C-alpha positions in Angstrom: -48.1 -97.9 8.2 -45.2 -98.9 6.1 -43.5 -102.2 6.7 -40.2 -101.4 4.9 -37.2 -103.6 5.8 -39.2 -106.4 7.4 -38.3 -109.5 5.3 -39.9 -108.1 2.2 -38.0 -108.1 -1.1 -36.5 -104.7 -1.9 -38.3 -102.4 -4.2 -37.2 -101.1 -7.6 -33.6 -99.8 -7.5 -32.9 -101.1 -4.0 -30.7 -104.0 -3.0 -30.8 -106.0 0.2 -28.0 -105.8 2.7 -26.8 -109.3 1.8 -26.6 -108.4 -1.9 -24.8 -105.2 -0.9 -22.2 -107.2 1.0 -21.7 -109.6 -1.9 -21.3 -106.6 -4.3 -18.8 -105.0 -1.9 -16.7 -108.2 -1.7 -16.7 -108.6 -5.5 -15.6 -105.0 -6.0 -12.8 -105.5 -3.5 -11.6 -108.7 -5.3 -11.7 -106.9 -8.7 -9.7 -104.0 -7.1 -7.1 -106.4 -5.8 -6.8 -108.0 -9.2 -6.4 -104.6 -10.9 -3.7 -103.7 -8.4 -1.8 -106.9 -9.2 -2.0 -106.2 -12.9 -0.7 -102.7 -12.4 2.2 -104.0 -10.4 3.1 -106.5 -13.1 2.9 -103.9 -15.8 4.7 -101.2 -13.9 8.3 -102.1 -15.1 7.1 -102.2 -18.7 5.6 -98.7 -18.4 8.8 -97.4 -16.8 10.9 -98.5 -19.7 8.5 -96.9 -22.2 8.7 -93.5 -20.6 9.8 -91.4 -17.7 13.3 -91.8 -16.2 14.7 -94.3 -18.7 14.0 -91.9 -21.6 15.5 -89.0 -19.6 18.6 -91.0 -18.9 19.0 -91.9 -22.6 18.5 -88.2 -23.5 21.2 -87.3 -21.0 23.6 -89.8 -22.4 22.9 -88.6 -26.0 23.4 -85.0 -24.9 26.7 -85.8 -23.2 27.9 -87.5 -26.4 27.0 -84.5 -28.5 28.6 -82.2 -26.0 31.9 -84.2 -26.1 32.0 -84.0 -29.9 31.4 -80.2 -29.8 33.9 -79.6 -27.0 36.5 -81.6 -28.9 36.1 -79.4 -32.0 36.0 -76.2 -29.9 39.1 -77.0 -27.9 41.0 -78.1 -31.0 39.9 -74.9 -32.8 41.0 -72.7 -29.9 44.4 -74.4 -29.6 45.0 -74.1 -33.3 43.9 -70.4 -33.3 46.1 -69.6 -30.3 49.2 -71.3 -31.8 48.5 -69.6 -35.2 48.3 -66.3 -33.5 51.6 -66.8 -31.7 53.5 -68.1 -34.7 51.7 -66.0 -37.4 51.2 -69.1 -39.6 47.6 -68.2 -40.7 44.7 -70.5 -40.5 46.7 -73.7 -41.2 47.2 -74.9 -37.6 43.6 -73.8 -36.8 42.3 -76.2 -39.6 44.7 -78.9 -38.4 43.6 -78.7 -34.8 39.9 -78.5 -35.6 40.3 -81.8 -37.6 42.2 -83.3 -34.6 39.6 -82.1 -32.2 36.9 -83.6 -34.4 38.8 -86.9 -34.4 39.2 -86.8 -30.6 35.4 -86.0 -30.2 34.4 -88.9 -32.5 36.8 -91.2 -30.7 35.2 -90.3 -27.3 31.7 -90.8 -28.7 32.5 -94.2 -30.1 34.2 -95.3 -26.8 31.2 -94.1 -24.8 28.8 -95.8 -27.2 30.7 -99.1 -26.8 30.6 -98.8 -23.0 26.8 -98.2 -23.1 26.4 -101.1 -25.5 28.3 -103.5 -23.1 26.1 -102.3 -20.2 22.9 -102.9 -22.3 24.1 -106.4 -23.3 24.9 -107.3 -19.7 21.5 -106.2 -18.5 19.8 -108.2 -21.2 21.7 -111.3 -20.4 20.9 -110.9 -16.7 17.2 -110.5 -17.3 15.0 -113.6 -17.2 14.0 -115.1 -20.5 10.4 -114.8 -21.7 8.5 -117.7 -23.1 7.5 -117.4 -26.8 3.8 -117.3 -27.7 4.4 -120.6 -29.5 5.5 -122.3 -26.2 2.1 -121.4 -24.6 0.2 -122.9 -27.5 1.7 -126.3 -26.9 -0.1 -126.8 -23.6 
């Protein structure tokens, strides 16, 4: 009869229950270390993609829309006044230029606001040690 499992060393490709338990504990420890690394790297991965890029795209689209709306509204106002007064395209050209100036002014103002927000968030974030600082140890 076979005496498998009675204090004999395991055969080829088999591991003992003690070795299996040690292996399970080591794999759990490695899994916990990987989870910790993922948590530490998660904010960096969010900034390189996902919602942050979507928010930046939305802000850029808003700025482009403000510029186009300024030109469009200025052109419409100039066209309407030209039509009422019969002055030809002169007021249309003038108001398109004024609408463009207003749109550019809005874009510059919004960009300055976003720049101030970015500077404030950079100042609020903790500083990171340089690689040279770590070499001094």
